[in-house]
C-alpha positions as CSV (number, residue, x, y, z in Angstrom):
1,M,55.3,52.7,-26.9
2,I,57.3,55.1,-29.0
3,F,58.8,56.7,-26.0
4,V,59.9,53.1,-24.7
5,R,61.4,52.4,-28.2
6,E,63.3,55.7,-28.4
7,T,64.5,55.8,-24.8
8,G,64.9,52.0,-24.1
9,A,62.9,52.3,-20.7
10,I,60.1,53.8,-19.0
11,D,58.9,54.0,-15.2
12,N,55.7,54.6,-13.4
13,Q,56.2,58.2,-12.8
14,T,57.4,59.0,-16.4
15,Y,54.2,57.0,-17.6
16,R,51.9,59.1,-15.4
17,Q,53.4,62.3,-16.6
18,M,53.0,61.4,-20.2
19,A,49.4,59.8,-19.8
20,D,48.1,62.4,-17.2
21,C,46.9,59.5,-15.0
22,D,47.2,58.7,-11.2
23,I,49.5,55.9,-10.0
24,L,47.0,53.0,-9.9
25,K,45.8,53.6,-13.5
26,A,49.5,53.9,-14.7
27,S,50.3,50.6,-12.8
28,A,47.3,48.9,-14.3
29,E,48.1,50.1,-17.8
30,L,51.9,49.2,-17.5
31,R,50.8,45.6,-16.2
32,L,48.6,45.3,-19.4
33,L,51.3,46.2,-21.7
34,K,53.7,43.9,-19.8
35,N,51.1,40.9,-20.0
36,A,51.0,41.6,-23.9
37,G,54.6,41.2,-24.2
38,L,55.2,44.7,-25.3
39,I,57.3,45.6,-22.3
40,D,59.4,43.7,-19.5
41,S,59.8,44.9,-16.0
42,K,63.1,45.3,-14.2
43,G,63.8,46.1,-10.6
44,R,61.3,45.8,-7.7
45,G,59.1,48.3,-6.0
46,K,59.8,52.0,-6.4
47,A,62.8,51.0,-8.5
48,T,60.7,49.2,-11.1
49,Y,61.1,50.1,-14.8
50,Y,60.0,48.8,-17.9
51,I,62.1,48.0,-21.0
52,P,60.9,46.9,-24.7
53,G,59.4,43.4,-24.6
54,L,59.8,40.8,-27.4
55,K,56.7,41.9,-29.2
56,L,57.9,45.5,-29.5
57,I,59.3,46.2,-32.9
58,P,62.5,48.1,-32.6
59,L,62.6,51.6,-34.1
60,P,64.7,51.8,-37.3
61,K,68.1,53.4,-36.5
62,E,67.4,56.4,-38.6
63,L,64.5,57.4,-36.8
64,N,66.1,56.9,-33.2
65,T,66.7,60.7,-31.9
66,H,68.9,59.7,-29.0
67,G,72.0,58.8,-30.9
68,P,74.1,55.5,-30.4
69,E,73.7,53.4,-27.3
70,V,75.9,54.2,-24.3
71,N,78.6,51.6,-23.6
72,T,78.1,50.3,-20.0
73,H,81.5,48.6,-19.7
74,G,80.0,45.7,-18.1
75,P,77.6,45.2,-15.1
76,E,76.5,48.3,-13.0
77,V,78.4,48.3,-9.7
78,N,78.1,50.5,-6.7
79,T,81.6,50.8,-6.1
80,H,84.4,51.7,-8.5
81,G,85.4,49.3,-11.0
82,S,88.4,47.2,-11.6
83,T,91.7,48.8,-12.7
84,S,91.2,47.2,-16.2
85,E,87.8,49.0,-16.5
86,K,89.5,52.1,-15.2
87,N,92.4,52.0,-17.8
88,S,90.1,51.1,-20.6
89,L,87.9,54.2,-20.0
90,I,91.0,56.5,-19.6
91,L,92.3,55.1,-22.9
92,E,89.1,56.6,-24.6
93,M,90.2,60.1,-23.6
94,P,92.7,62.4,-25.5
95,P,96.2,62.1,-24.2
96,E,96.1,65.6,-22.3
97,L,93.0,64.5,-20.6
98,Q,94.5,61.0,-19.6
99,V,97.4,63.1,-18.0
100,K,95.1,65.1,-16.0
101,I,93.1,62.1,-14.8
102,L,96.3,60.2,-13.8
103,R,97.6,63.2,-11.8
104,L,94.7,63.5,-9.6
105,K,95.4,62.5,-6.0
106,K,93.2,59.7,-4.7
107,R,92.1,61.8,-1.6
108,G,91.9,65.6,-1.0
109,Q,91.6,67.0,-4.4
110,E,89.6,70.1,-4.7
111,I,85.9,69.8,-5.8
112,E,86.3,72.4,-8.4
113,S,89.2,70.8,-10.0
114,L,87.7,67.5,-10.3
115,Q,84.3,69.0,-11.6
116,L,86.4,70.7,-14.4
117,I,87.9,67.4,-15.4
118,I,84.4,65.7,-15.2
119,L,83.2,68.5,-17.7
120,E,86.1,67.6,-20.1
121,V,85.3,63.7,-19.7
122,C,81.4,64.3,-20.3
123,A,82.2,66.5,-23.5
124,I,83.9,63.6,-25.2
125,R,80.8,61.3,-24.8
126,P,77.9,60.6,-22.5
127,M,79.3,59.2,-19.3
128,K,77.2,57.0,-16.8
129,A,77.8,57.7,-13.0
130,E,79.2,54.2,-12.8
131,E,81.8,55.0,-15.4
132,L,82.7,58.3,-13.9
133,A,83.1,56.7,-10.3
134,T,85.4,54.0,-12.0
135,I,87.7,56.6,-13.6
136,F,87.9,58.8,-10.4
137,Q,87.7,55.9,-8.0
138,K,84.9,57.1,-6.1
139,R,81.7,55.5,-4.7
140,V,78.9,56.3,-7.3
141,D,76.5,57.9,-4.6
142,Y,79.2,60.0,-3.3
143,L,80.2,61.2,-6.8
144,R,76.6,62.0,-7.6
145,K,76.2,64.0,-4.5
146,K,79.4,65.9,-4.3
147,Y,80.2,66.5,-8.0
148,L,77.3,65.6,-10.4
149,F,74.3,67.1,-8.8
150,P,75.9,70.5,-8.3
151,L,77.1,70.5,-11.9
152,L,73.5,69.6,-13.0
153,E,72.2,72.6,-10.8
154,Q,74.8,75.0,-12.2
155,K,73.7,73.7,-15.8
156,K,77.1,72.8,-16.7
157,I,76.0,69.1,-17.4
158,R,72.7,67.6,-18.4
159,Y,71.2,64.1,-18.5
160,L,71.4,62.1,-21.5
161,Y,67.5,61.0,-20.9
162,P,66.0,64.2,-19.2
163,E,62.5,62.8,-19.8
164,M,63.4,59.9,-17.4
165,I,66.0,60.7,-14.7
166,K,66.1,57.0,-13.5
167,H,66.6,55.7,-17.0
168,P,68.9,52.4,-16.6
169,N,71.3,53.8,-19.1
170,Q,71.3,57.3,-17.8
171,A,74.4,59.2,-18.5
172,Y,75.8,62.9,-18.2
173,L,76.7,65.2,-21.1
174,T,78.6,68.4,-20.8
175,I,76.5,71.4,-21.9
176,Q,78.5,73.3,-24.7
């Protein structure tokens, strides 16, 4: 329950690793916690994850080790967001970085040059894949495959919630 309070979510796979149990036992225990009102489920099937329920007392802010909540800038979308969302995200950046982003070509940019800008953006604050897709006007799945996963493999960025890769507020941080 401490993990759920700290990170804001847990899935079956993460629970199994923490509790050292099989999928059936994890499912049964998560169901008991859900029935007790300590957690609520979101998603379906393999994409199911659990968030704190009404009966789970929130962790005091001074004990939260993950820092401030990530701003999601509206509902998650699988395509790039609106122009106003893009503009508001870009306005969070320093002026030099804003210029770099605005000078990017929509198509045909070199992978390395865009990855360098992604590193600069993720050094400012944790960025969700959806936010990065909005800024760079790319599909989320394409951005992850072509840009984010290679940066993760090169250990240039890291997950905000490394203990739960599919965390609903997962974001990326530049490794300094």
